[in-house]
DRENDO-1510 file (C-alpha; in Angstrom, 1 decimal, always signed):
<recs>
REC; n; res; u; v; w
REC; 1; LEU; -7.6; -71.7; +107.8 .
REC; 2; SER; -10.1; -72.4; +105.0 .
REC; 3; LEU; -13.3; -74.5; +105.4 .
REC; 4; GLN; -16.3; -75.1; +103.1 .
REC; 5; ALA; -19.4; -76.8; +104.4 .
REC; 6; SER; -23.0; -77.2; +103.4 .
REC; 7; LEU; -26.2; -77.1; +105.5 .
REC; 8; GLY; -28.2; -78.7; +102.8 .
REC; 9; PRO; -30.8; -76.2; +101.7 .
REC; 10; PRO; -29.6; -72.7; +100.6 .
REC; 11; CYS; -29.4; -70.2; +103.5 .
REC; 12; LEU; -29.6; -66.4; +102.8 .
REC; 13; SER; -28.6; -65.4; +106.3 .
REC; 14; PHE; -26.6; -66.6; +109.3 .
REC; 15; ASP; -25.3; -65.2; +112.6 .
REC; 16; ILE; -22.5; -66.3; +114.9 .
REC; 17; ILE; -23.3; -67.5; +118.4 .
REC; 18; PRO; -20.2; -66.1; +120.3 .
REC; 19; GLU; -20.8; -67.7; +123.6 .
REC; 20; GLN; -20.5; -71.1; +122.0 .
REC; 21; SER; -17.5; -70.4; +119.8 .
REC; 22; LYS; -13.9; -71.0; +120.8 .
REC; 23; ALA; -11.1; -68.8; +119.5 .
REC; 24; ASP; -8.0; -71.0; +120.2 .
REC; 25; PHE; -6.8; -74.0; +118.2 .
REC; 26; PRO; -8.5; -76.2; +117.4 .
REC; 27; LEU; -11.2; -73.7; +116.7 .
REC; 28; SER; -14.9; -74.2; +116.9 .
REC; 29; VAL; -17.6; -72.0; +115.5 .
REC; 30; THR; -21.3; -72.1; +116.4 .
REC; 31; ALA; -23.9; -70.3; +114.3 .
REC; 32; VAL; -27.6; -70.1; +113.5 .
REC; 33; ALA; -29.0; -69.9; +110.0 .
REC; 34; GLY; -32.4; -69.8; +108.2 .
REC; 35; THR; -33.1; -71.8; +105.1 .
REC; 36; GLN; -34.6; -70.9; +101.7 .
REC; 37; ALA; -35.7; -74.4; +100.6 .
REC; 38; ALA; -37.7; -74.8; +97.4 .
REC; 39; LYS; -40.3; -76.8; +99.3 .
REC; 40; VAL; -42.0; -74.5; +101.8 .
REC; 41; THR; -42.5; -77.2; +104.5 .
REC; 42; ALA; -38.8; -78.1; +104.3 .
REC; 43; ASN; -37.5; -74.8; +105.8 .
REC; 44; SER; -35.8; -74.6; +109.2 .
REC; 45; ILE; -33.9; -72.6; +111.7 .
REC; 46; ILE; -30.6; -74.4; +111.9 .
REC; 47; VAL; -28.0; -74.2; +114.6 .
REC; 48; PHE; -24.7; -75.8; +113.6 .
REC; 49; ARG; -21.2; -76.2; +115.1 .
REC; 50; MET; -18.0; -76.6; +113.1 .
REC; 51; SER; -15.3; -78.0; +115.5 .
REC; 52; ASN; -11.8; -79.4; +115.4 .
REC; 53; LEU; -10.8; -76.7; +113.0 .
REC; 54; CYS; -7.0; -76.9; +113.0 .
REC; 55; SER; -4.4; -74.5; +111.6 .
REC; 56; VAL; -3.2; -75.1; +108.1 .
REC; 57; LYS; -0.1; -77.2; +108.0 .
REC; 58; ALA; +2.8; -76.6; +105.6 .
REC; 59; VAL; +3.1; -79.2; +102.8 .
REC; 60; ASP; +6.5; -80.5; +101.8 .
REC; 61; GLU; +6.6; -80.8; +98.0 .
REC; 62; ASP; +9.0; -83.8; +98.4 .
REC; 63; ASP; +6.7; -85.5; +100.8 .
REC; 64; GLU; +5.1; -88.4; +98.9 .
REC; 65; ASP; +2.8; -89.3; +101.7 .
REC; 66; ASP; -0.7; -88.5; +100.5 .
REC; 67; ASP; -2.5; -90.3; +103.2 .
REC; 68; GLU; -5.8; -88.9; +104.5 .
REC; 69; PRO; -5.6; -87.2; +107.9 .
REC; 70; ASP; -6.5; -89.3; +110.9 .
REC; 71; GLU; -10.1; -89.1; +112.1 .
REC; 72; ALA; -9.0; -87.2; +115.1 .
REC; 73; GLU; -7.6; -84.5; +112.8 .
REC; 74; LYS; -10.7; -84.1; +110.6 .
REC; 75; PRO; -13.1; -81.1; +111.1 .
REC; 76; VAL; -16.5; -82.0; +112.4 .
REC; 77; MET; -19.9; -80.3; +111.7 .
REC; 78; LYS; -23.0; -81.1; +113.7 .
REC; 79; MET; -26.5; -79.6; +113.1 .
REC; 80; ALA; -29.8; -79.4; +114.8 .
REC; 81; GLY; -32.9; -77.8; +113.2 .
REC; 82; MET; -36.3; -76.4; +114.1 .
REC; 83; LYS; -39.1; -76.4; +111.5 .
REC; 84; HIS; -40.0; -72.9; +110.2 .
REC; 85; PRO; -43.1; -72.0; +108.2 .
REC; 86; GLY; -41.6; -70.9; +105.0 .
REC; 87; CYS; -38.4; -69.3; +103.8 .
REC; 88; VAL; -36.2; -67.2; +106.1 .
REC; 89; ASN; -35.0; -63.8; +104.8 .
REC; 90; ARG; -32.7; -63.0; +107.8 .
REC; 91; VAL; -31.8; -64.2; +111.3 .
REC; 92; ARG; -30.2; -62.3; +114.2 .
REC; 93; TYR; -29.0; -63.9; +117.4 .
REC; 94; THR; -28.8; -62.5; +120.9 .
REC; 95; CYS; -28.8; -63.8; +124.5 .
REC; 96; ILE; -31.4; -62.4; +126.9 .
REC; 97; GLY; -30.2; -63.3; +130.4 .
REC; 98; PRO; -29.5; -67.1; +130.2 .
REC; 99; THR; -31.7; -67.6; +127.2 .
REC; 100; PRO; -30.2; -67.7; +123.7 .
REC; 101; VAL; -32.8; -66.5; +121.1 .
REC; 102; VAL; -32.9; -65.8; +117.4 .
REC; 103; ALA; -35.2; -63.3; +115.5 .
REC; 104; ALA; -36.2; -64.5; +112.1 .
REC; 105; TRP; -37.7; -62.5; +109.2 .
REC; 106; ALA; -40.0; -64.8; +107.2 .
REC; 107; GLU; -40.7; -64.5; +103.5 .
REC; 108; SER; -44.4; -64.5; +104.4 .
REC; 109; GLY; -44.1; -61.1; +106.1 .
REC; 110; SER; -43.9; -62.0; +109.8 .
REC; 111; VAL; -41.1; -61.7; +112.3 .
REC; 112; SER; -40.7; -64.4; +115.0 .
REC; 113; VAL; -38.4; -64.9; +118.0 .
REC; 114; PHE; -37.4; -68.5; +118.9 .
REC; 115; ASN; -35.7; -70.0; +122.0 .
REC; 116; LEU; -32.5; -71.8; +120.9 .
REC; 117; SER; -31.8; -73.6; +124.2 .
REC; 118; GLN; -32.9; -77.1; +123.2 .
REC; 119; LEU; -31.2; -76.9; +119.8 .
REC; 120; LEU; -27.9; -75.9; +121.3 .
REC; 121; GLN; -28.2; -78.7; +123.9 .
REC; 122; ARG; -28.5; -81.1; +121.0 .
REC; 123; LEU; -25.1; -80.0; +119.7 .
REC; 124; ASP; -23.5; -81.2; +122.9 .
REC; 125; LEU; -25.0; -84.8; +122.6 .
REC; 126; PRO; -22.8; -87.6; +121.3 .
REC; 127; GLY; -23.2; -88.8; +117.7 .
REC; 128; LYS; -23.5; -87.0; +114.4 .
REC; 129; GLU; -27.1; -87.5; +113.5 .
REC; 130; VAL; -29.0; -84.5; +112.2 .
REC; 131; ALA; -32.0; -83.6; +114.4 .
REC; 132; ARG; -35.0; -81.6; +113.1 .
REC; 133; GLU; -37.8; -81.0; +115.6 .
REC; 134; GLU; -41.1; -79.0; +115.9 .
REC; 135; GLY; -40.8; -75.7; +117.6 .
REC; 136; GLU; -43.1; -72.8; +118.5 .
REC; 137; PRO; -41.9; -69.2; +118.5 .
REC; 138; LEU; -41.9; -67.2; +121.7 .
REC; 139; GLN; -43.7; -64.5; +119.8 .
REC; 140; THR; -44.7; -63.6; +116.2 .
REC; 141; PHE; -45.5; -60.2; +114.8 .
REC; 142; ALA; -47.5; -60.0; +111.6 .
REC; 143; GLY; -48.1; -56.2; +111.6 .
REC; 144; HIS; -45.6; -55.3; +108.9 .
REC; 145; LYS; -47.1; -54.3; +105.5 .
REC; 146; SER; -44.8; -56.6; +103.6 .
REC; 147; GLU; -41.9; -58.9; +104.0 .
REC; 148; GLY; -38.5; -57.5; +104.9 .
REC; 149; PHE; -34.8; -58.1; +105.6 .
REC; 150; ALA; -33.7; -55.4; +108.1 .
REC; 151; LEU; -33.3; -56.8; +111.6 .
REC; 152; ASP; -31.1; -55.9; +114.6 .
REC; 153; TRP; -31.0; -56.5; +118.4 .
REC; 154; SER; -29.9; -53.6; +120.5 .
REC; 155; ARG; -26.6; -54.0; +122.3 .
REC; 156; ALA; -27.2; -51.2; +124.7 .
REC; 157; ASP; -30.7; -52.2; +125.8 .
REC; 158; VAL; -31.0; -56.0; +126.1 .
REC; 159; GLY; -34.0; -57.6; +124.4 .
REC; 160; VAL; -34.9; -54.6; +122.3 .
REC; 161; LEU; -35.3; -55.5; +118.6 .
REC; 162; GLY; -35.9; -53.4; +115.4 .
REC; 163; SER; -37.4; -54.9; +112.3 .
REC; 164; GLY; -37.8; -53.1; +108.9 .
REC; 165; ASP; -39.8; -54.1; +105.9 .
REC; 166; CYS; -39.8; -53.5; +102.1 .
REC; 167; SER; -42.7; -51.0; +102.5 .
REC; 168; GLY; -40.4; -48.5; +104.3 .
REC; 169; GLY; -41.7; -49.2; +107.8 .
REC; 170; ILE; -39.7; -50.0; +111.0 .
REC; 171; HIS; -41.3; -51.5; +114.2 .
REC; 172; VAL; -39.5; -51.6; +117.6 .
REC; 173; TRP; -40.0; -54.5; +119.9 .
REC; 174; ARG; -39.6; -53.8; +123.7 .
REC; 175; PRO; -39.3; -56.7; +126.1 .
REC; 176; GLY; -42.3; -57.3; +128.4 .
REC; 177; THR; -43.0; -60.0; +131.0 .
REC; 178; GLY; -43.0; -63.7; +130.7 .
REC; 179; GLY; -40.8; -63.9; +127.6 .
REC; 180; SER; -43.0; -61.6; +125.5 .
REC; 181; TRP; -42.5; -58.3; +123.7 .
REC; 182; ALA; -44.6; -55.2; +123.2 .
REC; 183; VAL; -44.4; -54.3; +119.5 .
REC; 184; GLY; -45.3; -50.8; +118.4 .
REC; 185; GLU; -48.2; -50.9; +116.1 .
REC; 186; ARG; -47.3; -47.6; +114.5 .
REC; 187; ALA; -44.3; -47.9; +112.2 .
REC; 188; TYR; -41.4; -45.4; +112.0 .
REC; 189; SER; -42.0; -44.6; +108.4 .
REC; 190; SER; -39.9; -41.7; +107.2 .
REC; 191; HIS; -38.2; -43.9; +104.5 .
REC; 192; THR; -40.0; -43.8; +101.1 .
REC; 193; ALA; -38.8; -47.2; +99.9 .
REC; 194; SER; -37.6; -50.5; +101.3 .
REC; 195; VAL; -35.6; -50.5; +104.6 .
REC; 196; GLU; -32.5; -52.6; +103.8 .
REC; 197; ASP; -30.7; -52.6; +107.1 .
REC; 198; ILE; -31.0; -51.4; +110.8 .
REC; 199; ARG; -28.2; -50.9; +113.3 .
REC; 200; TRP; -28.6; -49.8; +117.0 .
REC; 201; SER; -26.1; -47.5; +118.7 .
REC; 202; HIS; -23.7; -49.4; +120.9 .
REC; 203; THR; -23.9; -46.6; +123.6 .
REC; 204; GLU; -27.3; -44.8; +123.3 .
REC; 205; LYS; -30.1; -47.3; +123.9 .
REC; 206; ASN; -32.8; -45.2; +122.3 .
REC; 207; VAL; -30.9; -44.5; +119.1 .
REC; 208; MET; -30.9; -46.5; +115.9 .
REC; 209; ALA; -29.8; -46.0; +112.3 .
REC; 210; SER; -31.4; -47.3; +109.1 .
REC; 211; CYS; -30.7; -47.3; +105.4 .
REC; 212; SER; -32.9; -47.7; +102.4 .
REC; 213; VAL; -33.5; -48.1; +98.7 .
REC; 214; ASP; -34.5; -44.4; +98.8 .
REC; 215; LYS; -30.7; -43.8; +98.9 .
REC; 216; SER; -30.8; -42.3; +102.4 .
REC; 217; ILE; -29.4; -43.1; +105.9 .
REC; 218; LYS; -31.5; -42.0; +108.9 .
REC; 219; VAL; -30.9; -41.8; +112.6 .
REC; 220; TRP; -33.8; -42.2; +114.9 .
REC; 221; ASP; -34.7; -41.5; +118.6 .
REC; 222; VAL; -37.2; -44.2; +119.4 .
REC; 223; ARG; -38.5; -42.4; +122.5 .
REC; 224; ALA; -40.3; -39.9; +120.2 .
REC; 225; ASP; -43.6; -40.3; +118.4 .
REC; 226; PRO; -42.9; -42.4; +115.3 .
REC; 227; ALA; -44.0; -39.4; +113.1 .
REC; 228; LYS; -41.3; -37.2; +114.7 .
REC; 229; ALA; -38.6; -39.8; +115.7 .
REC; 230; CYS; -36.3; -39.2; +112.7 .
REC; 231; MET; -33.6; -36.9; +114.1 .
REC; 232; ILE; -31.2; -36.8; +111.1 .
REC; 233; THR; -31.4; -37.7; +107.4 .
REC; 234; GLN; -28.4; -38.1; +105.2 .
REC; 235; ALA; -30.2; -37.8; +101.9 .
REC; 236; GLN; -28.5; -39.1; +98.7 .
REC; 237; ALA; -25.9; -41.0; +100.9 .
REC; 238; HIS; -25.3; -43.2; +97.8 .
REC; 239; ALA; -26.1; -42.8; +94.1 .
REC; 240; SER; -28.5; -45.8; +94.4 .
REC; 241; ASP; -29.8; -48.2; +97.0 .
REC; 242; VAL; -28.0; -48.2; +100.3 .
REC; 243; ASN; -27.8; -51.9; +101.2 .
REC; 244; VAL; -26.0; -52.1; +104.5 .
REC; 245; ILE; -24.7; -50.1; +107.4 .
REC; 246; ASP; -22.8; -50.7; +110.6 .
REC; 247; TRP; -22.3; -48.6; +113.7 .
REC; 248; ASN; -18.8; -48.3; +115.0 .
REC; 249; PRO; -18.8; -49.8; +118.5 .
REC; 250; ASN; -16.2; -47.4; +119.9 .
REC; 251; ASP; -16.3; -44.1; +117.9 .
REC; 252; PRO; -19.1; -42.0; +116.4 .
REC; 253; PHE; -18.9; -43.4; +112.8 .
REC; 254; ILE; -21.2; -45.3; +110.5 .
REC; 255; VAL; -20.0; -47.3; +107.5 .
REC; 256; SER; -22.3; -47.9; +104.6 .
REC; 257; GLY; -22.3; -49.9; +101.3 .
REC; 258; GLY; -24.5; -49.4; +98.3 .
REC; 259; ASP; -25.6; -50.7; +94.9 .
REC; 260; ASP; -23.2; -48.1; +93.4 .
REC; 261; GLY; -20.3; -50.3; +94.6 .
REC; 262; ARG; -19.1; -47.6; +97.0 .
REC; 263; VAL; -18.1; -48.0; +100.7 .
REC; 264; LYS; -18.5; -44.8; +102.7 .
REC; 265; VAL; -17.6; -43.8; +106.2 .
REC; 266; TRP; -19.7; -41.1; +108.0 .
REC; 267; ASP; -18.8; -39.0; +111.0 .
REC; 268; LEU; -22.0; -38.7; +113.2 .
REC; 269; ARG; -20.7; -35.4; +114.6 .
REC; 270; ASN; -21.1; -33.9; +111.2 .
REC; 271; PHE; -24.0; -35.8; +109.7 .
REC; 272; GLY; -27.1; -35.1; +107.8 .
REC; 273; GLY; -28.3; -32.8; +105.0 .
REC; 274; SER; -25.7; -32.7; +102.2 .
REC; 275; CYS; -22.5; -33.4; +104.3 .
REC; 276; GLU; -19.7; -35.4; +102.7 .
REC; 277; ALA; -18.5; -38.8; +103.8 .
REC; 278; VAL; -15.1; -38.6; +105.7 .
REC; 279; ALA; -13.9; -41.5; +103.6 .
REC; 280; GLU; -15.1; -43.2; +100.4 .
REC; 281; PHE; -13.8; -46.2; +98.5 .
REC; 282; GLY; -14.7; -47.5; +95.0 .
REC; 283; HIS; -12.8; -50.7; +95.1 .
REC; 284; HIS; -15.8; -53.1; +94.7 .
REC; 285; GLN; -16.9; -53.8; +91.1 .
REC; 286; GLY; -20.5; -54.6; +92.1 .
REC; 287; PRO; -23.1; -53.8; +94.8 .
REC; 288; VAL; -21.7; -53.8; +98.3 .
REC; 289; THR; -23.9; -56.2; +100.3 .
REC; 290; SER; -22.0; -56.5; +103.6 .
REC; 291; VAL; -20.0; -54.2; +105.9 .
REC; 292; GLU; -18.9; -54.6; +109.5 .
REC; 293; TRP; -16.6; -52.8; +111.9 .
REC; 294; HIS; -13.9; -54.6; +113.9 .
REC; 295; ARG; -15.3; -55.0; +117.5 .
REC; 296; GLU; -12.1; -53.7; +119.1 .
REC; 297; ASP; -10.1; -51.7; +116.5 .
REC; 298; SER; -12.2; -48.7; +115.6 .
REC; 299; THR; -10.4; -48.0; +112.4 .
REC; 300; VAL; -10.8; -51.4; +110.8 .
REC; 301; PHE; -13.8; -52.8; +109.0 .
REC; 302; ALA; -14.7; -55.4; +106.4 .
REC; 303; SER; -16.8; -55.2; +103.3 .
REC; 304; GLY; -18.2; -57.8; +100.8 .
REC; 305; GLY; -20.1; -57.6; +97.6 .
REC; 306; GLU; -21.6; -59.2; +94.5 .
REC; 307; ASP; -18.2; -58.9; +92.8 .
REC; 308; HIS; -17.2; -62.0; +94.9 .
REC; 309; GLN; -14.8; -60.1; +97.0 .
REC; 310; ILE; -14.3; -59.6; +100.7 .
REC; 311; ALA; -12.1; -56.6; +101.6 .
REC; 312; LEU; -10.5; -55.7; +104.9 .
REC; 313; TRP; -9.8; -51.9; +105.4 .
REC; 314; ASP; -7.8; -49.9; +107.9 .
REC; 315; LEU; -8.6; -46.1; +108.0 .
REC; 316; ALA; -5.5; -45.4; +110.0 .
REC; 317; LEU; -3.2; -46.2; +107.1 .
REC; 318; GLU; -1.8; -43.7; +104.6 .
REC; 319; ARG; +0.3; -44.1; +101.5 .
REC; 320; ASP; +4.0; -43.8; +102.1 .
REC; 321; ALA; +4.9; -40.7; +100.0 .
REC; 322; GLU; +8.5; -41.9; +99.5 .
REC; 323; ALA; +7.5; -45.4; +98.4 .
REC; 324; GLY; +4.4; -44.3; +96.5 .
REC; 325; GLY; +4.2; -45.5; +92.9 .
REC; 326; GLU; +7.0; -48.0; +93.2 .
REC; 327; GLU; +4.8; -51.1; +93.7 .
REC; 328; GLY; +4.4; -53.4; +90.8 .
REC; 329; GLY; +1.4; -55.3; +89.4 .
REC; 330; GLY; -0.9; -52.2; +89.6 .
REC; 331; LEU; -0.8; -52.1; +93.4 .
REC; 332; GLN; -0.1; -48.4; +93.3 .
REC; 333; ASP; -3.7; -48.0; +92.1 .
REC; 334; LEU; -5.2; -49.6; +95.2 .
REC; 335; PRO; -6.2; -47.5; +98.2 .
REC; 336; PRO; -3.5; -47.6; +100.9 .
REC; 337; GLN; -6.3; -48.4; +103.4 .
REC; 338; LEU; -7.0; -51.7; +101.7 .
REC; 339; LEU; -5.3; -54.4; +103.9 .
REC; 340; PHE; -6.5; -57.6; +102.3 .
REC; 341; ILE; -8.8; -59.0; +99.6 .
REC; 342; GLN; -10.4; -62.4; +99.3 .
REC; 343; ILE; -11.4; -63.0; +95.7 .
REC; 344; GLY; -13.5; -65.7; +94.0 .
REC; 345; ARG; -16.1; -66.6; +96.6 .
REC; 346; ALA; -19.8; -66.6; +95.9 .
REC; 347; SER; -21.7; -63.3; +96.5 .
REC; 348; CYS; -21.2; -62.1; +100.0 .
REC; 349; ARG; -24.8; -61.2; +101.2 .
REC; 350; GLU; -24.3; -61.7; +104.9 .
REC; 351; ARG; -22.3; -60.1; +107.6 .
REC; 352; VAL; -18.6; -60.9; +107.3 .
</recs>
């Protein structure tokens, strides 16, 4: 299945809305994105649904019937937008009780949380017209020292949000009453350069990890005073900027990707100081800008980078010693853990 679509303005970030997506054919995918339009007032938070996505049909070379598919067989995309004050650096979706919400990092340096209920309802209305409406955030925090990109909702503690900025600070949002959050005014600020990514533990609700341009990965206990909250620092995790991390949902591992083109896997049972990664891959020919673990198979993850490649990895695989070196076309030089490569797409700067 391959599909290409455009939302109009460029979008630097998107996130899947799983409750609205359907996994059986014909597929449907619902997501939220934030725009980076050239005109400041033209920016939006957009929810969109791609539906009627059918499986690829085999084509008979002798079949001279080049007719277009019937209308009923064509994929459909529907959009609804909410005006946003300026460009959006990153969006992250979650559902708090019955309420679907999105957190958005603005280029202006603020982080806001929006209720997506009305936009999602518009996707269920008949017709294909594009709606763009006014919308007020549930809450906005302007206490960061600069703009940022790091943003993540906790999966172990519903409604808790972490946001990290380009000045090295991280603020934690804790849900309060009446659809509001209490945001810590003091930043977790052990990083000495831009915080590039944040990921919460899937099992420990007070533990999060972050990575930075300062080349390090840090693990935090957010119950502690911000000055003492950094429990573990993996210094020099990469040779240059650490762009992305992801926390394995089933086992104590973190995967990271950096500007050095390396993908590394870290065992949290032996983490910090000068420990070595338990696995390291140098397949990408440019900065790695996206990594994500499989949500059910703890040995499988994906990576994407500025080399226009998306790679799928399985740590459980090993090279067959008897068959090693017999593959043609240079395949013997590829890591045995490399399952699949998608080549030729634009730079992969968002979660895959």
